[in-house]
Phi, psi and omega in degrees: 000128182287144179283145179280128180279098183292326180297322179295321177296320178298317180297319179295322179294321178294321179296318178296321179297317180296314179298322180296313181295317180297313181294329181295320185259346180286342181291346177269021185306327178300326179290320178298314180297318180298311182292320179297318178297316180298313182292322178294321178296316179297321179294319178298315179296322177298315178294325184294323186252012179251135179283129180292145176239138184239153177255123181246136188227140170223167181221149183225142180263127177257116183267165182284119180246009181275160182255159178300326182296322181292326180286330177288317181289332177253100186298335179291345182252012185295320188255007176248177186280355178079015182261119179256087184291336179298319178297318181293324177296314179296322181292319179295333180264007182281159178291331179298317179293321177298321179296317180296319180293319181292335178294341179266354188237170179243070182259355185283357175227130178252136182244135182228148171279143180282120180207152178267358184270298180202164180290127176240104182281131184275324182054245184280358177266005180289136179283353179236163175219134184246127176258121187251136174266098183283355173283348179258156175297134182229148172271118186248163176058028176237119181290140179229135178271135176236121179255121179280106182279320179203187178288350182245329189242157175210167183228141179254135180224153174292136183286137177263151179289142177281174181298321183255024180269105181255014181292155178292163180301134182260168181297147180294143180278188179276098185298335185288347181259353185280155174058037177229154179259133182232168178254139177299135182092348179282137178278122180263117184227126173227187179293336184241003183211150173201108181202167180231134180254128178245141177268117181269321183238099184294344183284355183264032178295133182098347179287153175244122182243138176255127179236160182213130179274136180244126178300126183303323180295316177296321180295319177300313181296318181295314183288327177297323179281337185283342184269129175252127182245123181226157175282137179301314170199168188289347183256002181239168177249033179261129178254135179257123180257125184229138174219154178253129185218156177271347178233117185300316182297323181292314178295322178298313182296322182290315180298316180294319179294323179294317179294318178295321179294322180294319178294318178294322177298315179296321179291321178297322178295320179291326183281351182297323180296313180295321179294319177296322179296314180298318179297319178297315181294320179299320179295316180293322180296325179299317178293316185291325183298315178295317181293321180295317179295324179294316180292326179294317178295319180297320181294317180294321180294322179295319179296319182292318183291322185258006180048047184248119182263326183204156178272170181295139178298336182297326183257007182293322180294317179299319179297319180297316180296320180294323177298319179297317180293322179296318178298316180294323178294322178294319178298317179295321176299317180297315180293320181297321177297319178297316180297322179295321178296320179296318180296322177297321175301316182294322181292329179284346181054045182286155177259351181249113180243029181291337181271356181288135181266137181294139180300327182295329179289323179285338181104014178276118187275002184292113182292325181293316178297316180300315180294319180294317180292320178298319178295317181295319178295317179298316178296322178295320178295316179298321180293318180292322177296318183293323181292348177290341183234345180226174178264178186288348179269003179293142182303324180291323177294315178299321179296318178294321178300319179296316178297318181296321178298320178295317180293321179298317179298314179295320182291319181299315179298319181293319181294319178300317179294319180294323179297316179298314181295321180293320179296322178296317178298320181296320178296321179295317180294320180296325178296317180294321180297321180295327179295314181291330177296324178295322179292324180291341181294336181280349180286162174299156187299316182295317180291322179296317180292321178299316181297321180295317178294319181296321178299313181295323178295312181298323179297314180292323179296316180295316180294323179295317178297320180298316180292325176298319178297316180295324178294319178297319179297318179295320178296319177295319180296321180292320180292330182274355182291138172230156180290148175288346183251160181210149177283124179273309178225125174286149176289129182231304185250161178243148178250128181293122180243341178204131354281150177278094192296313180298317180296319181294320178293321176296319178294323178296317178296317181297314180293321179299329177274316188287328182297303177294324180297316179295321178297317180295318180297315179296320177300317179294327179295321182267353178272112186264015182271163176284125188256329182202180182295327178295317177297319179295318180296328182284328187247359183235111186282346187279143178300140181269128184261327182191169179234142181241128180287163178283125183269131178254008181283162180275359182237156177270345179269066186294317183297322183282319187264337179226069186294342180265002181286164179293325180293319177298321178295324179294326176288327175294324175295320178296321177299319180296322180292323181289333181303326183272358177264144181050047185293340181278355182269137175285323177239128181260124178260120184243127176252136179240124179217181180201186181281307182223172178292147176098000182271356172097026181289318178294318176300317179293317181298313182297312186283331174294317177297323179295318179296321178296317181296320178293340176272021176067026174257129178288115192234143173230135177248129187247128176276089183268002176275091186283347181275317180230076183292133180229335189301319181299321179295326179297330179260013181056042182238141179282159182257034179291322174233150181177207185299321182294318180292329176291317184293334178269002172086017181274333180227165178269170181296323181296333185281340184257356177264116185244141176279150176265183179283354183249144183296142176071004182244122179234161180217154177237111179290166183286330182088189180292140181293118181274163177283342184227067184296324182297317181290323181296320181288352178252008179280158178298336181297333178293320179294321177295322180292320178297320179294323178297317181291324181297328182284342189241346185229152176276324182232131175240120180247120179255122172268106188255169178294162176299134184288333183282348184249333183234168185258337188289340183295323180300318179293323180294326183300332181287347182266353188248154181283325182225127178247117179259125180252114186272128175239129183255134180297136176061021179226309181292129179274142184301322182294336180289346181270357183296319184296309182294327177296317180294318180296321181290316180294325179274004177059032175279340175229148181233169176054042179259133179224148182266146173234121182268112189251157173069035180291122176263147181304105184273337175078009177226159187240157177210127179055038173084357181254141174268118182270358185266134179244298179057226181277346181226147177253110192255115168282320180209133181288342181258005184263099182295330181297321180298320179295318183294329185273314189265358179182212179292153179283174187297319181295321177298320178298318180296320179295322178295322179297318180295329182267014181299144181299151176298161185297124180243105184301321182295318179295321179296319179298314181298319182287316183295320183255010172056047175276119185247000000 
């Protein structure tokens, strides 16, 4: 014998479970389609009336501008590249940089096309251009309509709100400029406005443009906050500048202007030293030029007066040496003056060294002094740049201050030593000059005086030539200066970031599916009723004998009045199943009960008895529910006499059994509602009545009270051959089945079978069975014979489908969620 593969059974069971769950919820597909359509339509409308926003990006390279001296003095920077990208990020996002960038752009006026859908900013496609005088009072953030009347004239009107304009009320505009005709190029000036409108594109006559003035201060703040600056990666010194804009060209121009302004700012900072040097030299040249011209005139006049063409060759060498000493003495005076200025800077403990002149420009060859001053100037520039975006208490500013103090201390000590050494050199040179002066004393008076004048002239001439050379060197250095930073990638294209259309459509589809699906799942979670046969099988331990479809007929006697209906066929199937039960009995006694009222036990009793009667069985149906009698009303019979009156002994058994209008079908009404129905049903007269019925009928059907509400039904069940327990779809609560399950498991009741009533066309299948009944009972959807026999034929069904009522959402909601 082959072993059973349990794993294969498990896999098949899981597959069935998956198919069941899918089929269970897929039947609500009209709701999914409806919600998805609604959400997709809403998403389309959102995209239609929403202004697109784009992300524009550019990148800039920040190079190392620190000096070796600064890294030595700041031990935290010894092993890094000396690049402080945080400072550059703050500087790029500062309002000062935004102001510099905006000075190159025309952002203070925004131009829009007139439309009722959404704002469309024209920017550089605007046919007009407005020049605003910001020194004058202006009305800002108020839209104004401009209608181009001709190539020469235009008209200003107050802007009206568009259809989709939900913005709050804005400030009133300048009423004095509205509803007037102006000429292009004419300056419009009122107490609250002053601007000029220029026509850029004459072919746009008849167009209406909406413009709005933006306060430059507000614009600086907005754009400074709109730019995000991030490092490309942690190992590079490349900064990525990103902004979000509604017009790609506008964002592109701003990012590029910001990067160019930053590079120009860095270059201007570097050129400050050369500019200060040139200004200093220009000032000194101004003094020397006048003095040099005066000595030149004095020398020429002396030659003319004394008829002296040349000095003695004997003293020419001495004169040359003295000129050399005088030049060296002048250089030392120049350097000493420079050192004194540096010392005064140090004594003031200033934080701004932008005006300090580099020693190399002055001609001081000391490399240590040159390096210290260069480091101090660089730190001063970094500090000034940083203060443009942060305050003095920022950690980076404090860090620079600490470095500057160290450099200042070292520089002050070096300058003091240089001053002492220079003074000593100057004293030595003066001593040599006094020696040569003594030798000149021996010359004739005219030659001695000439030599003295000539010496002073040559001294000034040499110093003037020296300063000219230094000015030229400083000019060349300034021209050769380049920024330490460079643009890596200019901003060119924009990436759509809002709305994310593909993502939104996907989200709309997901929400359109998940919202109804989630609602249905939650509803099913909190719905404790029996929903289908699978649910019934899980919570109902009793064997299931048959299923009854949901009847849409106007009568409860479906089997008698609509014998070809699907519900009638389901009762015939139930009749066939009962035939094989209690087969040894000549008379079958059938009891019908349920958990609570409303589950269809009386309906089941009546139509089961009718099906039995149509099967040529002499059948009687007894209304044993003495509390809520209904059977008599179904037969249009009063309940003045019935089972209750018999049980109390007022009438005989023959008097309460009434024939119906149909052959073989009899009924016993419940009678008058007694005060003690439970006690009456337990009297011996009930047994006598049952014996009476057994002798005269083939089938006895008892419609009893709900078992979950009364106690007498349990006792009655022991007297009957077949006990039918009715469970109604979407009505019977699972907890109500606990009692009958316990009684069945404990064998306190026997011969109990379940009947699943009120099956609504569920539209899904499980284990090969179709659980849906609805208006038709389908053995096979392709079997035309079944249609012809049990109801309307196939063609009639098709016609009914074609004549189906139009889609009614309210009716669908009521049906889908079973709102009654």
